[in-house]
N, CA, C and O atoms as a MOPAC input file, in Angstrom:
PM7 MOZYME 1SCF
protein

 N     -5.19500 1   -26.58400 1    -3.42300 1
 C     -4.79600 1   -28.04100 1    -4.42000 1
 C     -4.59600 1   -29.41100 1    -3.18200 1
 O     -3.38500 1   -29.62600 1    -3.14200 1
 N     -4.85400 1   -29.75000 1    -2.83500 1
 C     -4.47700 1   -31.12100 1    -1.98600 1
 C     -3.67100 1   -32.35800 1    -2.43000 1
 O     -4.17000 1   -33.25500 1    -3.10900 1
 N     -2.10200 1   -32.34700 1    -1.90700 1
 C     -1.42700 1   -33.40500 1    -2.44800 1
 C     -1.13000 1   -34.48000 1    -1.68200 1
 O     -0.90500 1   -34.28800 1    -0.48700 1
 N     -1.07000 1   -35.90000 1    -2.26500 1
 C     -1.14100 1   -36.80100 1    -1.62700 1
 C      0.10600 1   -37.68100 1    -1.78200 1
 O      0.59100 1   -37.71700 1    -2.91400 1
 N      0.76500 1   -38.47600 1    -0.70400 1
 C      2.19600 1   -39.47300 1    -0.98200 1
 C      1.63300 1   -40.65700 1    -0.26600 1
 O      0.67200 1   -40.50400 1     0.48700 1
 N      2.18400 1   -41.84400 1    -0.46000 1
 C      2.36100 1   -42.99100 1     0.17600 1
 C      3.79900 1   -43.30700 1     0.84300 1
 O      4.86600 1   -43.13000 1     0.25500 1
 N      3.65900 1   -43.82200 1     2.21000 1
 C      4.61900 1   -43.86100 1     3.14100 1
 C      4.66100 1   -45.44600 1     3.52800 1
 O      3.80700 1   -46.25200 1     3.15700 1
 N      5.87400 1   -45.78100 1     4.39100 1
 C      6.11000 1   -46.76100 1     4.66400 1
 C      5.67900 1   -46.72900 1     6.15600 1
 O      6.06600 1   -45.74200 1     6.78100 1
 N      5.03700 1   -47.52800 1     6.74000 1
 C      4.71300 1   -47.34000 1     7.98700 1
 C      5.88600 1   -47.47700 1     8.90500 1
 O      6.05300 1   -46.68500 1     9.83200 1
 N      6.57400 1   -48.31500 1     8.70100 1
 C      8.14300 1   -47.95800 1     9.55600 1
 C      8.63800 1   -46.84300 1     9.56800 1
 O      9.72000 1   -46.74600 1    10.14600 1
 N      7.89600 1   -45.31300 1     8.79600 1
 C      8.49300 1   -44.32000 1     8.88900 1
 C      7.63500 1   -43.02600 1     9.76000 1
 O      7.95200 1   -41.83800 1     9.69900 1
 N      6.70400 1   -43.48500 1    10.41100 1
 C      5.05400 1   -43.14000 1    10.89900 1
 C      5.75600 1   -42.21700 1    11.67300 1
 O      5.48300 1   -41.01700 1    11.66800 1
 N      6.89400 1   -42.85600 1    12.52500 1
 C      7.64800 1   -41.80800 1    13.76300 1
 C      7.84700 1   -40.13800 1    12.95200 1
 O      7.59300 1   -39.08100 1    13.53000 1
 N      8.21600 1   -40.22100 1    11.90200 1
 C      8.98800 1   -39.10300 1    11.42500 1
 C      7.90100 1   -37.85700 1    10.89300 1
 O      8.33700 1   -36.74800 1    10.58200 1
 N      6.34800 1   -38.21800 1    10.83000 1
 C      5.59300 1   -37.38100 1    10.65100 1
 C      5.29900 1   -36.82600 1    11.59200 1
 O      5.07200 1   -37.27100 1    12.71700 1
 N      5.26600 1   -35.20300 1    10.98500 1
 C      4.48700 1   -34.50300 1    11.90600 1
 C      3.29600 1   -34.12900 1    11.58300 1
 O      3.11200 1   -33.36800 1    10.63300 1
 N      1.91900 1   -34.79800 1    12.62100 1
 C      0.67700 1   -34.24500 1    11.76500 1
 C      0.21300 1   -33.40000 1    12.18600 1
 O     -0.96500 1   -33.54200 1    12.51100 1
 N      0.75800 1   -32.28600 1    12.37500 1
 C      0.89500 1   -30.89300 1    12.64300 1
 C      0.75700 1   -30.15900 1    11.06200 1
 O      0.27700 1   -29.10100 1    10.65400 1
 N      1.31500 1   -31.09700 1    10.55100 1
 C      1.73000 1   -30.71500 1     8.70500 1
 C      0.84200 1   -31.13700 1     7.65700 1
 O      0.85600 1   -30.60200 1     6.54800 1
 N     -0.21400 1   -32.42000 1     8.08200 1
 C     -0.70700 1   -33.20300 1     7.17900 1
 C     -2.16800 1   -32.82200 1     7.36300 1
 O     -2.35000 1   -31.72200 1     7.88500 1
 N     -3.15400 1   -33.47100 1     7.05800 1
 C     -4.45700 1   -33.30500 1     7.39600 1
 C     -4.85500 1   -34.53000 1     8.00200 1
 O     -5.93800 1   -34.60900 1     8.58200 1
 N     -3.90300 1   -35.70000 1     7.89900 1
 C     -4.56200 1   -37.04700 1     9.13600 1
 C     -4.08800 1   -35.97900 1    10.51300 1
 O     -3.35300 1   -34.99700 1    10.62000 1
 N     -4.84100 1   -36.67500 1    11.32700 1
 C     -4.68500 1   -36.01500 1    12.91200 1
 C     -4.32300 1   -36.76000 1    13.50700 1
 O     -4.27600 1   -36.39100 1    14.68000 1
 N     -3.87600 1   -38.08400 1    13.30100 1
 C     -2.86900 1   -39.17700 1    14.20400 1
 C     -2.45200 1   -40.51600 1    13.28400 1
 O     -2.23900 1   -40.44700 1    12.07400 1
 N     -2.37900 1   -41.63900 1    14.00800 1
 C     -1.66100 1   -42.59900 1    13.24800 1
 C     -2.71200 1   -43.40400 1    13.58800 1
 O     -2.71800 1   -44.57100 1    13.19600 1
 N     -3.85200 1   -42.84600 1    14.44200 1
 C     -5.13500 1   -43.95900 1    14.65400 1
 C     -6.08700 1   -43.25400 1    13.35300 1
 O     -7.21900 1   -43.73300 1    13.28600 1
 N     -5.77200 1   -42.21600 1    12.35400 1
 C     -6.75600 1   -41.81800 1    11.58500 1
 C     -6.19600 1   -42.34800 1    10.06400 1
 O     -6.96100 1   -42.34200 1     9.09900 1
 N     -5.35600 1   -42.62000 1     9.99500 1
 C     -4.50000 1   -42.63900 1     8.47700 1
 C     -5.18100 1   -44.52200 1     7.79100 1
 O     -5.45200 1   -45.66300 1     8.16700 1
 N     -5.14300 1   -43.85400 1     6.90200 1
 C     -5.75500 1   -45.54500 1     5.68000 1
 C     -4.53400 1   -45.80900 1     5.74600 1
 O     -3.60100 1   -45.01500 1     5.86300 1
 N     -4.49800 1   -47.53900 1     5.63100 1
 C     -3.32500 1   -48.67400 1     5.52800 1
 C     -3.74400 1   -49.06400 1     4.29900 1
 O     -4.80200 1   -48.93600 1     3.68300 1
 N     -2.80800 1   -49.51400 1     4.09200 1
 C     -3.12700 1   -50.95400 1     2.97300 1
 C     -3.38700 1   -52.17600 1     3.28500 1
 O     -3.38600 1   -52.64700 1     4.42200 1
 N     -3.64300 1   -52.78000 1     2.18100 1
 C     -4.31500 1   -53.81100 1     2.79500 1
 C     -3.38800 1   -54.87200 1     4.06500 1
 O     -3.87300 1   -55.41700 1     5.05600 1
 N     -2.26200 1   -54.88800 1     3.69400 1
 C     -1.12200 1   -55.57200 1     4.68000 1
 C     -1.14300 1   -54.87500 1     5.92700 1
 O     -1.02600 1   -55.44200 1     7.01300 1
 N     -1.31800 1   -53.43500 1     5.74400 1
 C     -0.87200 1   -52.92300 1     6.62100 1
 C      0.44200 1   -52.04100 1     6.85500 1
 O      0.63900 1   -51.04000 1     7.54400 1
 N      1.19500 1   -52.73400 1     6.08700 1
 C      2.98200 1   -51.87500 1     5.53000 1
 C      2.67900 1   -50.47700 1     5.27100 1
 O      3.18100 1   -49.81600 1     6.18000 1
 N      2.06800 1   -49.72000 1     4.41600 1
 C      2.04600 1   -48.54300 1     4.19000 1
 C      0.63600 1   -47.55600 1     4.16500 1
 O     -0.50700 1   -48.01100 1     4.20600 1
 N      0.92200 1   -46.37600 1     4.10300 1
 C     -0.05900 1   -45.49000 1     4.64900 1
 C     -0.45100 1   -44.56300 1     3.61700 1
 O      0.00400 1   -44.94900 1     2.54100 1
 N     -1.11200 1   -43.49300 1     3.51000 1
 C     -1.62400 1   -42.35500 1     2.38500 1
 C     -1.34400 1   -41.27700 1     3.50100 1
 O     -1.67400 1   -41.40000 1     4.68000 1
 N     -0.73000 1   -40.27200 1     2.98500 1
 C     -0.59300 1   -38.98700 1     3.89200 1
 C     -1.17600 1   -37.94300 1     2.81700 1
 O     -0.85500 1   -38.00800 1     1.63100 1
 N     -2.38400 1   -36.61900 1     3.51200 1
 C     -2.47300 1   -35.67100 1     2.18500 1
 C     -1.99700 1   -34.37100 1     2.94900 1
 O     -1.72100 1   -34.30700 1     4.14600 1
 N     -1.96100 1   -33.50600 1     2.16600 1
 C     -1.74100 1   -32.02400 1     2.65500 1
 C     -1.87600 1   -30.86200 1     1.72700 1
 O     -1.36400 1   -30.93000 1     0.60900 1
 N     -2.66000 1   -29.58800 1     2.19100 1
 C     -3.17100 1   -28.63600 1     1.32300 1
 C     -1.65900 1   -27.49100 1     1.20800 1
 O     -1.16800 1   -26.92200 1     2.18200 1
 N     -1.21300 1   -27.39300 1    -0.05600 1
 C      0.00400 1   -25.88800 1     0.26100 1
 C      0.70800 1   -26.48400 1    -0.23300 1
 O      0.54900 1   -27.32400 1    -1.11900 1
 N      2.16000 1   -25.91000 1     0.59200 1
 C      3.54500 1   -26.46200 1     0.61200 1
 C      4.02600 1   -27.64900 1     1.21900 1
 O      3.73700 1   -28.00600 1     2.36100 1
 N      4.73100 1   -28.22500 1     0.46700 1
 C      4.94200 1   -29.89600 1     1.20300 1
 C      5.51000 1   -29.71500 1     2.45300 1
 O      6.24600 1   -28.78000 1     2.76600 1
 N      5.13700 1   -30.66900 1     3.19000 1
 C      5.43000 1   -30.38500 1     4.80100 1
 C      7.20500 1   -30.24500 1     5.09800 1
 O      7.90800 1   -30.73000 1     4.21100 1
 N      7.62600 1   -29.87100 1     5.79900 1
 C      9.08100 1   -30.05900 1     6.41700 1
 C      9.48800 1   -31.59300 1     6.36900 1
 O     10.33800 1   -32.15400 1     5.67800 1
 N      8.77600 1   -32.00200 1     7.14300 1
 C      9.36300 1   -33.63000 1     7.43200 1
 C      9.75700 1   -34.72500 1     5.77000 1
 O     10.75300 1   -35.41900 1     5.56800 1
 N      8.77400 1   -34.53500 1     5.01600 1
 C      8.87200 1   -35.22900 1     3.67100 1
 C      9.89300 1   -35.32900 1     3.52800 1
 O     10.22500 1   -36.50600 1     3.38100 1
 N     11.33500 1   -34.04900 1     3.45300 1
 C     12.36800 1   -34.60800 1     3.03100 1
 C     13.21900 1   -35.90700 1     3.88700 1
 O     14.28600 1   -36.46100 1     3.62000 1
 N     12.27100 1   -36.10600 1     4.98800 1
 C     13.63600 1   -37.10300 1     5.70000 1
 C     12.82000 1   -38.57400 1     5.71900 1
 O     13.00800 1   -39.48900 1     6.52100 1
 N     11.86200 1   -38.54000 1     4.61100 1
 C     11.49700 1   -39.81900 1     4.86400 1
 C     12.13300 1   -40.55800 1     3.40300 1
 O     12.06700 1   -39.93200 1     2.34500 1
 N     12.56300 1   -41.52600 1     3.44400 1
 C     13.22200 1   -42.28700 1     2.54300 1
 C     12.32700 1   -43.30500 1     1.32800 1
 O     12.66500 1   -43.91000 1     0.31000 1
 N     10.90000 1   -43.08100 1     2.14600 1
 C     10.37500 1   -44.55900 1     1.45500 1
 C      9.09900 1   -43.95600 1     0.63400 1
 O      8.27400 1   -44.84400 1     0.41700 1
 N      8.74900 1   -42.78000 1     0.16200 1
 C      7.83900 1   -41.80100 1    -0.03200 1
 C      7.60500 1   -42.34100 1    -1.38400 1
 O      8.55400 1   -42.65000 1    -2.10500 1
 N      6.24700 1   -42.48000 1    -1.79200 1
 C      6.05700 1   -42.49200 1    -3.54900 1
 C      5.23800 1   -40.96500 1    -3.80500 1
 O      4.89700 1   -40.35700 1    -2.79000 1
 N      5.01800 1   -40.53300 1    -4.77000 1
 C      4.43500 1   -39.17900 1    -5.43200 1
 C      4.86600 1   -37.96500 1    -5.15600 1
 O      5.60400 1   -38.12200 1    -4.18300 1
 N      4.84000 1   -36.69600 1    -5.47200 1
 C      3.31000 1   -36.69100 1    -4.85900 1
 C      1.88400 1   -37.10900 1    -6.11600 1
 O      1.97300 1   -37.51600 1    -7.27400 1
 N      1.11700 1   -36.91300 1    -5.58800 1
 C     -0.11600 1   -37.43100 1    -6.26400 1
 C     -1.15900 1   -36.54100 1    -6.14700 1
 O     -1.41700 1   -36.13700 1    -5.01400 1
 N     -2.02200 1   -36.02500 1    -7.37200 1
 C     -3.31000 1   -35.46300 1    -7.33800 1
 C     -4.12200 1   -36.45900 1    -6.48500 1
 O     -3.97300 1   -37.62300 1    -6.11100 1
 N     -5.20100 1   -35.32500 1    -6.32000 1
 C     -6.93600 1   -36.21200 1    -6.13000 1
 C     -6.80200 1   -37.89400 1    -6.88200 1
 O     -6.47300 1   -38.96700 1    -6.37700 1
 N     -7.10200 1   -37.62900 1    -7.88800 1
 C     -7.18100 1   -38.14000 1    -9.53800 1
 C     -6.41300 1   -39.32500 1    -9.15000 1
 O     -6.91400 1   -40.26000 1    -8.52500 1
 N     -5.08600 1   -39.26900 1    -9.56100 1
 C     -4.14100 1   -39.89500 1    -8.86100 1
 C     -4.52600 1   -41.29200 1    -7.99700 1
 O     -4.69700 1   -42.49200 1    -8.20800 1
 N     -4.54000 1   -40.58500 1    -7.18100 1
 C     -4.59000 1   -41.55900 1    -5.58900 1
 C     -5.90700 1   -42.50200 1    -5.59500 1
 O     -5.80400 1   -43.63300 1    -5.12000 1
 N     -6.73000 1   -42.20700 1    -5.94800 1
 C     -7.98800 1   -42.76700 1    -6.04400 1
 C     -7.64500 1   -43.66100 1    -6.83000 1
 O     -7.85500 1   -44.78600 1    -6.37600 1
 N     -7.23100 1   -43.63500 1    -7.75900 1
 C     -6.42100 1   -44.82700 1    -9.05300 1
 C     -5.59600 1   -45.81800 1    -7.78400 1
 O     -5.88300 1   -46.94200 1    -7.37100 1
 N     -4.90100 1   -45.23500 1    -7.53900 1
 C     -4.59300 1   -46.50400 1    -6.52700 1
 C     -5.19900 1   -46.79100 1    -4.87200 1
 O     -5.02000 1   -47.74300 1    -4.11200 1
 N     -5.82000 1   -45.77600 1    -4.75000 1
 C     -6.43500 1   -46.68100 1    -3.72300 1
 C     -7.59600 1   -47.99400 1    -4.07900 1
 O     -8.08200 1   -48.86500 1    -3.35700 1
 N     -7.73600 1   -47.71300 1    -5.31400 1
 C     -8.32000 1   -48.55100 1    -6.06400 1
 C     -8.06400 1   -50.19300 1    -6.53300 1
 O     -8.83900 1   -51.04400 1    -6.96900 1
 N     -6.49000 1   -50.21100 1    -6.20500 1
 C     -5.72700 1   -51.26400 1    -6.44600 1
 C     -5.99100 1   -52.53800 1    -5.37200 1
 O     -6.67400 1   -52.18900 1    -4.40900 1
 N     -5.67600 1   -53.60200 1    -5.36500 1
 C     -5.92600 1   -54.92800 1    -4.52400 1
 C     -4.98300 1   -54.69600 1    -3.25900 1
 O     -5.29600 1   -55.17600 1    -2.16900 1
 N     -3.46800 1   -53.72100 1    -3.48500 1
 C     -3.23000 1   -53.47000 1    -2.71000 1
 C     -3.54400 1   -52.49100 1    -1.32800 1
 O     -3.01800 1   -52.54600 1    -0.21600 1
 N     -4.24100 1   -51.89600 1    -1.66800 1
 C     -5.14300 1   -51.03700 1    -1.12900 1
 C     -6.50500 1   -51.26900 1    -0.71000 1
 O     -6.98500 1   -50.94800 1     0.37700 1
 N     -7.29200 1   -52.06200 1    -1.99900 1
 C     -8.77500 1   -52.12000 1    -1.22300 1
 C     -8.68100 1   -53.93800 1    -1.26500 1
 O     -8.42600 1   -54.56600 1    -2.29200 1
 N     -8.85300 1   -54.34200 1    -0.39000 1
 C     -9.15800 1   -55.86000 1    -0.38100 1
 C    -10.15900 1   -56.17400 1    -1.32400 1
 O    -11.09400 1   -55.40200 1    -1.11200 1
 N    -10.52200 1   -57.22200 1    -2.62400 1
 C    -11.17000 1   -57.81100 1    -2.94500 1
 C    -12.34300 1   -58.74200 1    -2.53200 1
 O    -13.49800 1   -58.92100 1    -2.92000 1
 N    -11.68500 1   -59.15900 1    -1.75500 1
 C    -12.57600 1   -59.92300 1    -0.60500 1
 C    -13.43100 1   -59.48100 1     0.47000 1
 O    -14.16200 1   -60.15800 1     1.19200 1
 N    -13.20600 1   -58.13100 1     0.46100 1
 C    -13.75300 1   -57.61600 1     1.40900 1
 C    -15.36000 1   -57.34500 1     0.99400 1
 O    -15.41900 1   -56.66300 1    -0.03000 1
 N    -16.60500 1   -57.68900 1     1.50300 1
 C    -17.50200 1   -56.91000 1     0.90000 1
 C    -18.34900 1   -56.01300 1     1.76000 1
 O    -18.80900 1   -56.24600 1     2.87800 1
 N    -18.47200 1   -54.82400 1     0.92800 1
 C    -19.27900 1   -53.28500 1     1.35500 1
 C    -20.54500 1   -53.61200 1     1.39700 1
 O    -21.11900 1   -54.46100 1     0.71600 1
 N    -21.13000 1   -52.67200 1     2.50900 1
 C    -22.38400 1   -53.03400 1     3.06500 1
 C    -22.50700 1   -51.11300 1     2.86100 1
 O    -21.88600 1   -50.10200 1     3.19100 1
 N    -23.80200 1   -51.53700 1     2.06200 1
 C    -24.79500 1   -50.40400 1     1.71700 1
 C    -25.64800 1   -49.84600 1     2.75600 1
 O    -26.72500 1   -50.43600 1     2.67300 1
 N    -25.68500 1   -48.75700 1     3.94800 1
 C    -26.64700 1   -49.14700 1     4.23100 1
 C    -28.11100 1   -47.73300 1     3.29100 1
 O    -27.93200 1   -46.75800 1     2.56100 1
 N    -29.25900 1   -48.32200 1     3.80600 1
 C    -30.30000 1   -47.17800 1     3.73700 1
 C    -31.25700 1   -47.15700 1     4.38600 1
 O    -31.89700 1   -48.05600 1     4.93000 1
 N    -31.41600 1   -45.76400 1     4.32500 1
 C    -32.72800 1   -45.36100 1     5.47300 1
 C    -34.03800 1   -45.54200 1     4.84300 1
 O    -34.52300 1   -44.91900 1     3.89900 1
 N    -34.60000 1   -46.65600 1     5.63800 1
 C    -36.44100 1   -46.68800 1     5.03400 1
 C    -37.20800 1   -45.62100 1     5.50400 1
 O    -38.39500 1   -45.52900 1     5.19000 1

Protein backbone atom coordinates (compact mmCIF):
# COMPACT_ATOMS: atom_id res chain seq x y z
CA UNK A 1 0.00 0.00 0.00
CA UNK A 2 1.23 3.49 -0.83
CA UNK A 3 1.12 6.05 1.99
CA UNK A 4 1.04 9.84 1.53
CA UNK A 5 1.87 12.87 3.68
CA UNK A 6 1.99 16.60 3.04
CA UNK A 7 4.90 18.68 4.33
CA UNK A 8 6.03 22.29 4.26
CA UNK A 9 8.61 23.03 1.58
CA UNK A 10 10.71 24.69 4.28
CA UNK A 11 11.60 21.15 5.45
CA UNK A 12 12.46 19.70 2.03
CA UNK A 13 16.16 19.46 2.94
CA UNK A 14 15.22 16.80 5.53
CA UNK A 15 13.72 14.49 2.90
CA UNK A 16 15.74 11.43 1.89
CA UNK A 17 14.62 10.88 -1.70
CA UNK A 18 15.98 7.31 -1.55
CA UNK A 19 13.14 6.49 0.86
CA UNK A 20 10.19 7.94 -1.09
CA UNK A 21 8.72 7.42 -4.57
CA UNK A 22 9.58 10.96 -5.70
CA UNK A 23 13.06 11.10 -7.20
CA UNK A 24 14.07 14.70 -6.45
CA UNK A 25 12.82 18.12 -5.47
CA UNK A 26 12.13 18.78 -9.16
CA UNK A 27 9.55 15.96 -9.32
CA UNK A 28 7.41 17.14 -6.40
CA UNK A 29 3.74 18.11 -6.62
CA UNK A 30 3.45 21.55 -5.01
CA UNK A 31 0.47 23.30 -3.51
CA UNK A 32 -0.90 26.27 -5.48
CA UNK A 33 1.04 28.71 -3.26
CA UNK A 34 4.21 26.58 -3.50
CA UNK A 35 4.54 26.26 0.27
CA UNK A 36 3.66 22.56 0.61
CA UNK A 37 4.34 19.31 -1.17
CA UNK A 38 3.10 15.75 -1.01
CA UNK A 39 5.38 12.74 -0.48
CA UNK A 40 4.56 9.07 -0.96
CA UNK A 41 6.15 5.75 -0.12
CA UNK A 42 5.39 2.07 -0.17
CA UNK A 43 5.84 -0.08 2.94
CA UNK A 44 7.38 1.12 6.19
CA UNK A 45 7.42 4.81 7.07
CA UNK A 46 10.73 6.43 6.03
CA UNK A 47 13.02 7.19 8.97
CA UNK A 48 13.27 10.92 8.15
CA UNK A 49 9.52 11.46 8.69
CA UNK A 50 10.06 11.51 12.46
CA UNK A 51 12.36 14.55 12.03
CA UNK A 52 9.66 16.61 10.27
CA UNK A 53 7.64 19.06 12.30
CA UNK A 54 5.20 20.13 9.59
CA UNK A 55 3.79 16.95 8.13
CA UNK A 56 0.12 16.05 7.94
CA UNK A 57 -1.08 12.51 7.42
CA UNK A 58 -0.57 9.71 6.78
CA UNK A 59 -3.21 9.48 4.07
CA UNK A 60 -4.48 6.72 1.82
CA UNK A 61 -4.68 7.15 -1.95
CA UNK A 62 -8.38 7.95 -1.73
CA UNK A 63 -7.81 10.54 1.02
CA UNK A 64 -4.97 12.31 -0.82
CA UNK A 65 -7.09 12.53 -3.99
CA UNK A 66 -9.70 14.48 -2.02
CA UNK A 67 -6.99 16.80 -0.64
CA UNK A 68 -5.40 17.31 -4.07
CA UNK A 69 -8.80 18.38 -5.46
CA UNK A 70 -9.06 21.32 -3.02
CA UNK A 71 -8.28 24.92 -4.10
CA UNK A 72 -5.07 24.78 -2.04
CA UNK A 73 -3.71 22.07 -4.35
CA UNK A 74 -5.55 22.61 -7.64
CA UNK A 75 -5.93 26.14 -9.01
CA UNK A 76 -9.59 26.55 -10.01
CA UNK A 77 -8.55 29.27 -12.47
CA UNK A 78 -6.29 26.97 -14.47
CA UNK A 79 -7.76 25.65 -17.67
CA UNK A 80 -7.02 22.02 -18.30
CA UNK A 81 -6.27 21.16 -21.90
CA UNK A 82 -7.04 17.65 -22.99
CA UNK A 83 -5.33 16.54 -26.15
CA UNK A 84 -7.11 14.12 -28.42
CA UNK A 85 -5.39 12.26 -31.18
CA UNK A 86 -7.33 12.56 -34.42
